[in-house]
C-alpha positions, 0 to 999 in steps of 0.5 A: 502424389509428391509432398511440397517443400513447404509440407515437409518443413511443416511436418519437420517442425511438428516433429521437433516440437513434439520431441522438444515437449517430450524432452521437457517432460523428461526433465521435469520428471527427473528434477521432481521434488516429490521425494524431498524431506519436510526440512527441505521444503521448509521456508522461514521469514527473517526479522526484516520480513524476507523469506530465507531457507535458514531458521531465524536467530532467536537472539534477534527476537523482538517482544511487541506489546499488543496494546501498542498496536493501532489498528484502523487509524490512518493519521496517527499524528502527535496530539496537539495540545493547543486546540485552536490552530491557524492556517490558510485555505489552500483549496476549497470547492464551493460546489462540492462543499469541501476543501483543505486548510494548510496548518501554518505551524505543522504544514499539514493539510486538514480537511474541511467540509461545508457543514462545519462552516459558519461563514463563507471561506475561499482560497487563500483565506487566513483562518483559525480553527479547531480539529477533531479526529474522524475515522478518516483523519483530521477534520477542521471544525469552528472555523473563523476568519482571521 
């Protein structure tokens, strides 16, 4: 029984794939890094946080005071000495009970919740308010219409 042309081509391709696979295996074995020394495998991080093959320069070492590191605070802005701030209500969703006030001096968006309101506010109202720092950032409290 004679093999068709297509069957012969399929067999040739299978044989070629098998040869290619064996060749790649031999190349990987030849280029293996198993015999390298520890120094050749070492990687360093430079002063910019990039990985490099050379050790860092000790003269560029910076000393950081542990007490200056702030952990767990997202909005670390400057401390406002004036407690009462003024701003415009940029967004307020009455059904969900929250919105944002944009401070007129700093152009900062301050979160406002319906629980902090004593009067009803709506978008584009000018208000005066105080802020308190929460886990998620600043929140407006004691809001009054101007």
